[in-house]
C-alpha positions in Angstrom: 24.5 -56.2 -84.5 21.0 -54.8 -85.3 20.1 -51.3 -85.2 16.7 -49.4 -85.7 16.5 -47.5 -88.9 13.7 -45.3 -90.1 12.9 -46.0 -93.7 11.0 -43.6 -95.9 8.5 -45.1 -98.3 6.7 -43.2 -101.0 4.1 -45.3 -103.2 1.9 -44.5 -105.7 -1.0 -46.7 -107.0 -2.1 -47.2 -110.6 -4.9 -49.0 -112.2 -6.8 -49.5 -108.9 -10.4 -50.3 -108.5 -12.8 -48.1 -106.4 -12.2 -48.7 -102.6 -9.0 -50.6 -103.2 -6.7 -47.8 -102.3 -8.3 -47.0 -99.1 -8.2 -50.6 -98.0 -4.5 -51.0 -98.8 -3.7 -48.0 -97.0 -5.4 -49.1 -93.7 -3.6 -52.5 -94.1 -0.3 -50.6 -94.4 -1.0 -48.9 -91.1 -1.8 -52.2 -89.4 1.7 -53.4 -90.5 3.5 -50.8 -88.7 3.8 -48.0 -91.6 3.1 -44.6 -90.3 1.7 -42.2 -92.8 3.3 -38.8 -93.4 0.5 -36.7 -95.1 2.7 -34.2 -97.0 2.6 -35.5 -100.7 -0.8 -35.1 -102.9 -0.8 -37.7 -105.5 1.7 -40.2 -103.8 1.3 -41.4 -100.3 4.5 -41.2 -98.1 5.1 -43.7 -95.0 7.7 -44.0 -92.4 8.6 -47.4 -90.8 11.0 -48.2 -87.8 12.8 -51.4 -88.9 15.7 -53.5 -86.9 18.2 -54.6 -89.3 22.0 -55.0 -89.7 22.5 -51.9 -92.2 20.4 -49.6 -94.3 20.3 -51.8 -97.1 18.5 -54.5 -95.1 16.1 -51.9 -93.6 15.0 -50.8 -97.0 14.6 -54.5 -98.3 12.6 -55.2 -95.1 10.3 -52.3 -95.5 9.8 -52.8 -99.2 9.0 -56.6 -98.4 6.3 -55.6 -95.8 4.6 -53.3 -98.5 4.6 -56.1 -101.0 3.2 -58.5 -98.6 0.3 -56.3 -98.0 -0.3 -55.3 -101.8 0.2 -58.7 -103.2 -3.5 -59.7 -103.1 -4.7 -56.9 -105.0 -4.5 -56.5 -109.0 -2.7 -53.1 -109.5 0.4 -51.5 -110.4 2.5 -50.1 -107.5 5.3 -47.5 -107.9 7.6 -47.3 -105.0 10.5 -45.3 -103.6 12.4 -46.4 -100.4 15.0 -44.1 -98.7 17.0 -44.8 -95.3 19.9 -42.8 -93.9 22.7 -41.9 -96.5 22.2 -44.8 -98.6 21.0 -44.8 -102.4 17.3 -44.4 -103.0 15.4 -47.4 -104.5 13.0 -47.2 -107.0 10.5 -50.1 -107.9 7.8 -50.5 -110.2 5.9 -53.8 -109.7 2.5 -55.2 -111.1 0.4 -57.3 -109.0 -1.8 -60.0 -110.3 -4.4 -62.0 -108.6 
C-alpha cells in the first residue's frame, strides 16, 4: 500500500562551470522538487513521493535528482531524510 512521504534533499555542488548550477536548480524545480531557502552554501529541497515505505521514498527522490544531474560534469554531495528513518549521505561524480 503506497503512502505519500515528504523527503528532504540537501545538495551541495562542487566543480561546476559558470551558469551550470542555476540551470540544474531550475530543472530540479521542473521535476517536482520544492526549494527550501534556509541554507547558505547548500540547497535544500522537499519532494512529495508516493512509495511503500520511507526507504523507497528516499531512493525515488535521490533517483530523480540523479536523473536531472547526470547530464552535467560535476561533483554532487547529497543528503536525504524522510520520516524517522536513517539519513542517507551520497557523493557522486557525474561525467559526460
